[in-house]
TIMI-2910 file (N, C-alpha, C, CB; in pm, 1 decimal, decimal comma, always signed):
<rs>
+----------+----------+----------+----------+----------+----------+----------+----------+----------+----------+----------+----------+------+
!      n_x !      n_y !      n_z !     ca_x !     ca_y !     ca_z !      c_x !      c_y !      c_z !     cb_x !     cb_y !     cb_z ! resn !
+----------+----------+----------+----------+----------+----------+----------+----------+----------+----------+----------+----------+------+
!   -520,6 !  +8852,8 ! +13619,9 !   -389,5 !  +8876,6 ! +13676,2 !   -388,1 !  +9011,7 ! +13747,3 !   -281,3 !  +8871,0 ! +13566,7 !  Met !
!   -354,3 !  +9010,8 ! +13872,4 !   -346,1 !  +9135,4 ! +13948,7 !   -202,1 !  +9173,5 ! +13979,3 !   -424,6 !  +9123,1 ! +14078,3 !  Thr !
!   -107,3 !  +9091,7 ! +13943,7 !    +33,8 !  +9124,2 ! +13966,1 !    +76,0 !  +9111,8 ! +14111,1 !    +62,0 !  +9263,1 ! +13918,7 !  Gly !
!     +2,6 !  +9037,9 ! +14190,9 !    +40,2 !  +9018,2 ! +14330,9 !    -12,5 !  +9124,7 ! +14424,3 !   +187,5 !  +9012,9 ! +14342,5 !  Gly !
!    -87,7 !  +9221,7 ! +14375,0 !   -140,3 !  +9327,1 ! +14460,4 !   -241,9 !  +9273,9 ! +14560,4 !   -203,2 !  +9435,8 ! +14376,1 !  Ala !
!   -307,3 !  +9162,4 ! +14528,4 !   -405,1 !  +9105,0 ! +14620,7 !   -337,5 !  +9046,0 ! +14744,0 !   -487,7 !  +8997,7 ! +14550,2 !  Asp !
!   -208,0 !  +9017,1 ! +14737,1 !   -136,0 !  +8960,5 ! +14850,3 !    -77,6 !  +9068,0 ! +14941,8 !    -25,5 !  +8870,2 ! +14800,7 !  Arg !
!    -76,6 !  +9193,6 ! +14898,5 !    -19,4 !  +9302,9 ! +14976,6 !   -114,3 !  +9338,7 ! +15090,7 !     +8,1 !  +9426,9 ! +14886,8 !  Met !
!    -63,2 !  +9357,1 ! +15210,8 !   -151,2 !  +9394,3 ! +15322,0 !   -215,7 !  +9531,1 ! +15297,5 !    -72,4 !  +9395,8 ! +15454,4 !  Pro !
!   -332,8 !  +9547,7 ! +15353,1 !   -409,4 !  +9670,9 ! +15332,9 !   -336,2 !  +9791,9 ! +15389,9 !   -547,6 !  +9658,7 ! +15397,1 !  Ala !
!   -259,4 !  +9773,8 ! +15498,1 !   -187,5 !  +9886,3 ! +15558,9 !    -78,6 !  +9939,0 ! +15466,0 !   -126,1 !  +9844,1 ! +15693,0 !  Ala !
!    -14,2 !  +9850,5 ! +15392,7 !    +93,1 !  +9892,8 ! +15303,4 !    +39,7 !  +9971,7 ! +15184,8 !   +171,2 !  +9772,3 ! +15254,4 !  Ala !
!    -83,3 !  +9949,7 ! +15148,4 !   -142,8 ! +10021,9 ! +15036,6 !   -167,8 ! +10167,3 ! +15075,4 !   -274,2 !  +9954,5 ! +14992,1 !  Val !
!   -195,1 ! +10193,7 ! +15203,1 !   -225,9 ! +10328,8 ! +15248,7 !   -102,1 ! +10416,3 ! +15269,5 !   -303,6 ! +10321,7 ! +15376,5 !  Arg !
!    +17,7 ! +10358,0 ! +15266,8 !   +140,7 ! +10433,9 ! +15289,4 !   +167,0 ! +10522,3 ! +15167,7 !   +261,7 ! +10338,5 ! +15316,3 !  Val !
!   +188,9 ! +10652,0 ! +15194,4 !   +218,0 ! +10745,9 ! +15084,8 !   +365,8 ! +10782,5 ! +15088,5 !   +129,2 ! +10874,4 ! +15095,2 !  Arg !
!   +429,3 ! +10774,2 ! +14976,4 !   +569,6 ! +10810,5 ! +14965,9 !   +581,5 ! +10945,4 ! +14896,0 !   +649,4 ! +10701,8 ! +14889,9 !  Leu !
!   +684,9 ! +11022,1 ! +14928,5 !   +702,9 ! +11150,3 ! +14860,6 !   +733,5 ! +11128,5 ! +14712,4 !   +815,8 ! +11231,4 ! +14927,3 !  Pro !
!   +686,5 ! +11220,9 ! +14630,6 !   +706,0 ! +11211,2 ! +14487,1 !   +830,0 ! +11290,9 ! +14448,8 !   +581,1 ! +11261,8 ! +14410,2 !  Val !
!   +909,4 ! +11239,5 ! +14357,3 !  +1027,9 ! +11309,6 ! +14309,7 !  +1153,3 ! +11262,7 ! +14380,2 !  +1011,5 ! +11458,4 ! +14328,2 !  Gly !
!  +1262,5 ! +11328,1 ! +14346,3 !  +1390,0 ! +11287,4 ! +14405,5 !  +1406,1 ! +11348,8 ! +14544,8 !  +1507,9 ! +11329,0 ! +14314,3 !  Arg !
!  +1478,9 ! +11281,2 ! +14632,3 !  +1497,9 ! +11335,7 ! +14766,6 !  +1585,5 ! +11460,2 ! +14762,3 !  +1560,1 ! +11230,2 ! +14859,3 !  Pro !
!  +1555,1 ! +11557,7 ! +14841,6 !  +1629,4 ! +11683,6 ! +14845,7 !  +1734,2 ! +11676,9 ! +14955,9 !  +1533,9 ! +11803,9 ! +14868,4 !  Arg !
!  +1844,8 ! +11613,7 ! +14928,1 !  +1952,1 ! +11604,6 ! +15026,2 !  +2079,3 ! +11662,4 ! +14967,3 !  +1974,1 ! +11458,6 ! +15070,8 !  Thr !
!  +2162,0 ! +11714,5 ! +15053,9 !  +2290,7 ! +11767,8 ! +15012,3 !  +2400,1 ! +11686,7 ! +15078,4 !  +2303,7 ! +11918,1 ! +15047,7 !  Arg !
!  +2512,3 ! +11671,0 ! +15010,2 !  +2622,4 ! +11597,3 ! +15072,6 !  +2685,1 ! +11679,7 ! +15185,0 !  +2729,2 ! +11560,2 ! +14967,4 !  Pro !
!  +2743,4 ! +11611,4 ! +15281,0 !  +2810,5 ! +11681,1 ! +15390,2 !  +2942,8 ! +11739,3 ! +15341,9 !  +2833,8 ! +11586,0 ! +15509,2 !  Ala !
!  +3008,8 ! +11668,2 ! +15249,6 !  +3137,9 ! +11713,8 ! +15198,1 !  +3150,7 ! +11671,4 ! +15052,8 !  +3255,6 ! +11657,3 ! +15282,7 !  Ala !
!  +3225,3 ! +11751,4 ! +14976,1 !  +3251,8 ! +11720,2 ! +14835,8 !  +3402,5 ! +11714,2 ! +14818,0 !  +3187,0 ! +11826,0 ! +14739,3 !  Val !
!  +3450,4 ! +11602,6 ! +14764,7 !  +3593,4 ! +11585,7 ! +14742,0 !  +3625,1 ! +11614,5 ! +14596,4 !  +3639,2 ! +11443,3 ! +14780,7 !  Ala !
!  +3735,3 ! +11681,4 ! +14574,9 !  +3778,9 ! +11711,4 ! +14439,0 !  +3928,7 ! +11732,4 ! +14438,7 !  +3706,1 ! +11835,6 ! +14382,8 !  Gly !
!  +3985,9 ! +11741,6 ! +14319,7 !  +4129,0 ! +11767,6 ! +14314,9 !  +4153,6 ! +11917,8 ! +14306,7 !  +4194,0 ! +11694,9 ! +14195,0 !  Asp !
!  +4278,9 ! +11956,2 ! +14299,6 !  +4313,1 ! +12098,3 ! +14306,5 !  +4260,6 ! +12176,7 ! +14186,9 !  +4463,0 ! +12114,9 ! +14316,1 !  Lys !
!  +4230,6 ! +12110,1 ! +14077,9 !  +4181,2 ! +12180,1 ! +13958,3 !  +4044,1 ! +12241,2 ! +13983,5 !  +4174,3 ! +12084,0 ! +13838,6 !  Ala !
!  +3961,4 ! +12179,4 ! +14068,7 !  +3828,7 ! +12236,4 ! +14098,1 !  +3841,1 ! +12323,1 ! +14221,5 !  +3720,6 ! +12124,4 ! +14119,2 !  Cys !
!  +3889,6 ! +12442,5 ! +14203,5 !  +3911,8 ! +12527,8 ! +14319,5 !  +3794,8 ! +12622,7 ! +14343,6 !  +4039,8 ! +12607,2 ! +14301,9 !  Ser !
!  +3683,2 ! +12601,2 ! +14277,8 !  +3567,0 ! +12687,4 ! +14296,0 !  +3491,5 ! +12644,0 ! +14421,0 !  +3474,5 ! +12683,2 ! +14171,5 !  Ser !
!  +3510,3 ! +12717,0 ! +14528,9 !  +3446,5 ! +12682,7 ! +14655,9 !  +3326,8 ! +12770,7 ! +14686,6 !  +3546,3 ! +12692,8 ! +14768,0 !  Arg !
!  +3302,7 ! +12874,3 ! +14606,8 !  +3197,0 ! +12970,8 ! +14637,3 !  +3060,0 ! +12903,7 ! +14642,5 !  +3196,1 ! +13083,0 ! +14533,5 !  Ala !
!  +3030,3 ! +12818,4 ! +14544,9 !  +2899,9 ! +12750,2 ! +14541,6 !  +2885,0 ! +12658,5 ! +14662,6 !  +2883,7 ! +12668,9 ! +14410,6 !  His !
!  +2991,5 ! +12586,6 ! +14694,5 !  +2986,5 ! +12495,6 ! +14809,1 !  +2967,7 ! +12573,1 ! +14938,6 !  +3114,2 ! +12410,7 ! +14816,4 !  Leu !
!  +3039,4 ! +12683,0 ! +14952,4 !  +3028,8 ! +12764,3 ! +15073,3 !  +2888,0 ! +12820,4 ! +15087,7 !  +3131,6 ! +12878,6 ! +15070,9 !  Arg !
!  +2829,6 ! +12861,3 ! +14975,0 !  +2695,0 ! +12918,8 ! +14977,3 !  +2591,7 ! +12817,5 ! +15026,8 !  +2656,5 ! +12968,8 ! +14837,7 !  Lys !
!  +2611,3 ! +12690,7 ! +14992,5 !  +2517,1 ! +12585,9 ! +15031,9 !  +2562,7 ! +12509,0 ! +15156,9 !  +2497,7 ! +12488,9 ! +14916,7 !  His !
!  +2662,3 ! +12562,9 ! +15225,8 !  +2714,3 ! +12504,1 ! +15350,0 !  +2758,9 ! +12359,2 ! +15332,9 !  +2609,0 ! +12511,5 ! +15458,4 !  Arg !
!  +2830,9 ! +12334,6 ! +15224,5 !  +2887,6 ! +12202,4 ! +15197,4 !  +3038,0 ! +12212,5 ! +15217,7 !  +2852,6 ! +12152,2 ! +15051,9 !  Ile !
!  +3093,5 ! +12120,2 ! +15293,2 !  +3236,5 ! +12121,8 ! +15322,2 !  +3314,5 ! +12080,0 ! +15197,9 !  +3269,6 ! +12028,7 ! +15441,4 !  Lys !
!  +3415,5 ! +12157,2 ! +15162,3 !  +3499,9 ! +12125,2 ! +15046,5 !  +3624,9 ! +12052,7 ! +15093,1 !  +3538,0 ! +12253,6 ! +14967,9 !  Ala !
!  +3650,3 ! +11937,7 ! +15034,8 !  +3771,0 ! +11861,3 ! +15066,6 !  +3865,1 ! +11878,4 ! +14947,6 !  +3738,8 ! +11707,4 ! +15095,2 !  Val !
!  +3906,6 ! +12003,4 ! +14925,3 !  +3991,6 ! +12037,0 ! +14812,0 !  +4108,3 ! +12118,5 ! +14866,5 !  +3912,4 ! +12116,1 ! +14700,7 !  Ile !
!  +4231,0 ! +12071,6 ! +14849,8 !  +4343,9 ! +12150,2 ! +14899,8 !  +4363,9 ! +12275,7 ! +14815,5 !  +4472,3 ! +12065,8 ! +14900,4 !  Pro !
!  +4427,5 ! +12374,3 ! +14875,0 !  +4451,4 ! +12500,2 ! +14806,1 !  +4571,7 ! +12486,9 ! +14713,0 !  +4473,5 ! +12614,3 ! +14907,3 !  Glu !
!  +4563,0 ! +12548,5 ! +14596,5 !  +4675,8 ! +12547,9 ! +14503,0 !  +4789,6 ! +12629,7 ! +14562,3 !  +4634,0 ! +12604,1 ! +14363,7 !  Lys !
!  +4912,2 ! +12590,6 ! +14529,6 !  +5028,2 ! +12658,3 ! +14587,3 !  +5036,6 ! +12803,7 ! +14544,7 !  +5155,2 ! +12586,5 ! +14548,2 !  Lys !
!  +5003,0 ! +12833,5 ! +14419,2 !  +5011,7 ! +12972,0 ! +14373,7 !  +4904,8 ! +13058,5 ! +14440,5 !  +4997,7 ! +12979,0 ! +14221,1 !  Asp !
!  +4786,0 ! +13001,1 ! +14464,6 !  +4680,7 ! +13075,7 ! +14532,7 !  +4717,7 ! +13100,8 ! +14678,6 !  +4547,3 ! +13000,3 ! +14524,0 !  Gln !
!  +4779,0 ! +13001,3 ! +14741,4 !  +4821,3 ! +13017,0 ! +14881,1 !  +4930,1 ! +13123,3 ! +14891,1 !  +4872,2 ! +12882,2 ! +14938,7 !  Ala !
!  +5023,0 ! +13124,3 ! +14796,3 !  +5131,2 ! +13223,0 ! +14798,1 !  +5074,7 ! +13364,4 ! +14780,0 !  +5235,1 ! +13191,8 ! +14687,4 !  Ala !
!  +4979,1 ! +13378,8 ! +14690,1 !  +4918,3 ! +13509,4 ! +14667,0 !  +4842,9 ! +13557,1 ! +14791,6 !  +4823,4 ! +13503,4 ! +14546,0 !  Lys !
!  +4773,1 ! +13464,6 ! +14857,7 !  +4698,8 ! +13499,3 ! +14978,1 !  +4795,0 ! +13542,6 ! +15089,2 !  +4612,5 ! +13380,1 ! +15024,7 !  Arg !
!  +4905,1 ! +13469,9 ! +15105,2 !  +5003,9 ! +13505,1 ! +15207,9 !  +5071,3 ! +13638,5 ! +15177,3 !  +5109,7 ! +13394,9 ! +15219,9 !  Arg !
!  +5091,1 ! +13665,4 ! +15047,9 !  +5154,7 ! +13790,4 ! +15006,4 !  +5070,6 ! +13912,2 ! +15044,7 !  +5178,9 ! +13789,4 ! +14855,8 !  Lys !
!  +4938,1 ! +13893,5 ! +15043,5 !  +4848,1 ! +14003,5 ! +15080,2 !  +4848,4 ! +14030,9 ! +15230,2 !  +4706,6 ! +13972,5 ! +15034,4 !  Lys !
!  +4899,1 ! +13938,7 ! +15307,7 !  +4905,0 ! +13957,0 ! +15452,9 !  +4768,7 ! +13941,3 ! +15516,6 !  +4962,0 ! +14093,2 ! +15486,9 !  Gly !
!  +4734,0 ! +14032,9 ! +15605,0 !  +4607,4 ! +14021,4 ! +15677,4 !  +4487,2 ! +14043,2 ! +15585,3 !  +4603,5 ! +14121,7 ! +15792,4 !  Ser !
!  +4507,7 ! +14108,6 ! +15470,2 !  +4396,7 ! +14128,9 ! +15375,7 !  +4374,2 ! +14007,0 ! +15286,8 !  +4423,5 ! +14251,5 ! +15288,7 !  Arg !
!  +4460,9 ! +13906,8 ! +15299,6 !  +4451,9 ! +13788,4 ! +15214,7 !  +4342,5 ! +13691,4 ! +15254,0 !  +4581,0 ! +13717,4 ! +15215,7 !  Gly !
!  +4283,7 ! +13711,1 ! +15367,6 !  +4175,7 ! +13623,0 ! +15410,3 !  +4224,3 ! +13504,3 ! +15491,1 !  +4100,0 ! +13574,1 ! +15291,2 !  Gly !
!  +4129,6 ! +13425,1 ! +15530,5 !  +4156,4 ! +13308,8 ! +15613,0 !  +4208,2 ! +13194,8 ! +15525,3 !  +4029,2 ! +13265,7 ! +15690,0 !  Arg !
!  +4307,2 ! +13119,4 ! +15571,2 !  +4356,5 ! +13006,7 ! +15491,4 !  +4248,1 ! +12900,8 ! +15472,7 !  +4480,0 ! +12944,2 ! +15557,6 !  Pro !
!  +4250,8 ! +12836,2 ! +15358,2 !  +4154,8 ! +12731,4 ! +15327,6 !  +4190,6 ! +12606,7 ! +15406,4 !  +4151,2 ! +12701,5 ! +15175,9 !  Val !
!  +4091,1 ! +12548,3 ! +15471,7 !  +4116,3 ! +12424,1 ! +15545,1 !  +4056,4 ! +12308,3 ! +15467,7 !  +4057,5 ! +12430,5 ! +15689,1 !  Thr !
!  +4121,0 ! +12196,2 ! +15475,2 !  +4064,9 ! +12075,2 ! +15415,6 !  +4104,8 ! +11956,4 ! +15502,2 !  +4113,9 ! +12056,2 ! +15268,0 !  His !
!  +4022,0 ! +11855,1 ! +15498,8 !  +4044,6 ! +11735,8 ! +15579,0 !  +4135,5 ! +11641,7 ! +15500,2 !  +3909,4 ! +11666,1 ! +15616,4 !  Asp !
!  +4257,9 ! +11625,3 ! +15545,6 !  +4356,0 ! +11543,3 ! +15473,9 !  +4312,1 ! +11397,2 ! +15466,5 !  +4493,0 ! +11553,3 ! +15541,6 !  Ala !
!  +4246,5 ! +11347,4 ! +15571,3 !  +4202,3 ! +11206,9 ! +15570,1 !  +4095,3 ! +11183,4 ! +15464,0 !  +4148,4 ! +11166,2 ! +15708,4 !  Asp !
!  +3998,2 ! +11275,0 ! +15453,0 !  +3895,7 ! +11261,2 ! +15349,2 !  +3956,3 ! +11274,4 ! +15211,0 !  +3785,7 ! +11365,4 ! +15367,9 !  Leu !
!  +4055,8 ! +11363,1 ! +15194,6 !  +4121,2 ! +11380,3 ! +15065,5 !  +4197,3 ! +11253,6 ! +15028,0 !  +4216,2 ! +11501,5 ! +15068,2 !  Tyr !
!  +4257,7 ! +11188,7 ! +15125,0 !  +4329,3 ! +11062,9 ! +15101,0 !  +4231,2 ! +10954,3 ! +15056,2 !  +4405,4 ! +11017,9 ! +15228,7 !  Arg !
!  +4112,1 ! +10953,0 ! +15116,2 !  +4009,7 ! +10856,4 ! +15075,2 !  +3964,9 ! +10881,8 ! +14931,7 !  +3889,0 ! +10862,7 ! +15169,8 !  Asp !
!  +3956,2 ! +11009,3 ! +14891,4 !  +3917,9 ! +11042,6 ! +14754,9 !  +4019,6 ! +10985,5 ! +14657,3 !  +3905,6 ! +11195,1 ! +14737,2 !  Arg !
!  +4146,2 ! +10995,5 ! +14692,9 !  +4251,9 ! +10943,0 ! +14607,6 !  +4241,1 ! +10791,6 ! +14595,5 !  +4389,2 ! +10982,2 ! +14662,1 !  Asn !
!  +4209,2 ! +10723,9 ! +14703,8 !  +4194,0 ! +10578,3 ! +14701,7 !  +4079,1 ! +10537,2 ! +14610,6 !  +4170,7 ! +10524,4 ! +14843,5 !  Thr !
!  +3967,5 ! +10606,5 ! +14621,5 !  +3851,8 ! +10575,8 ! +14537,3 !  +3884,7 ! +10601,9 ! +14391,3 !  +3729,5 ! +10658,9 ! +14580,0 !  Val !
!  +3953,6 ! +10710,5 ! +14363,3 !  +3988,9 ! +10744,5 ! +14225,3 !  +4079,0 ! +10638,3 ! +14163,4 !  +4057,8 ! +10881,0 ! +14220,1 !  Glu !
!  +4174,6 ! +10588,0 ! +14240,0 !  +4262,8 ! +10482,9 ! +14188,7 !  +4185,9 ! +10353,5 ! +14164,6 !  +4378,4 ! +10457,8 ! +14286,1 !  Arg !
!  +4090,4 ! +10321,6 ! +14252,0 !  +4009,8 ! +10200,6 ! +14234,0 !  +3925,3 ! +10210,3 ! +14107,1 !  +3919,3 ! +10177,3 ! +14356,5 !  Ala !
!  +3869,5 ! +10327,7 ! +14080,5 !  +3789,8 ! +10346,2 ! +13958,6 !  +3878,9 ! +10332,8 ! +13836,3 !  +3719,1 ! +10484,0 ! +13958,9 !  Ile !
!  +3999,8 ! +10386,4 ! +13841,8 !  +4091,0 ! +10373,4 ! +13727,8 !  +4130,0 ! +10227,9 ! +13704,0 !  +4216,5 ! +10458,0 ! +13750,2 !  Asn !
!  +4142,0 ! +10148,3 ! +13809,8 !  +4172,2 ! +10005,6 ! +13792,4 !  +4056,7 !  +9933,7 ! +13724,0 !  +4202,4 !  +9939,6 ! +13928,2 !  Lys !
!  +3932,3 !  +9973,2 ! +13757,9 !  +3816,7 !  +9909,9 ! +13694,6 !  +3808,3 !  +9943,9 ! +13546,8 !  +3688,4 !  +9952,0 ! +13764,5 !  Met !
!  +3856,1 ! +10063,8 ! +13508,9 !  +3852,4 ! +10104,8 ! +13368,1 !  +3945,4 ! +10019,6 ! +13283,8 !  +3890,1 ! +10252,1 ! +13354,1 !  Lys !
!  +4058,2 !  +9978,5 ! +13340,9 !  +4156,7 !  +9899,3 ! +13264,2 !  +4109,8 !  +9760,3 ! +13236,2 !  +4287,3 !  +9892,5 ! +13337,3 !  Asp !
+----------+----------+----------+----------+----------+----------+----------+----------+----------+----------+----------+----------+------+
</rs>
């Protein structure tokens, strides 16, 4: 018994695949307002689809020009995250 290896073409045997898991990063990470840690994502150039908390936004605005740039998030991607989350909750029930 050879397990079907005798039927495999010789060219396919010579193909080498990389070993280990692929090293890819997501283009964007969606989360809710509780995960407001964006420093790691920013460091790795990953887009955060997390809206800013109201108290954090108020504090930033209170500082004026020293408060930094407002956090941007893609509302459409955030809406998709909510849809996926609701679908997963339906599967749990």
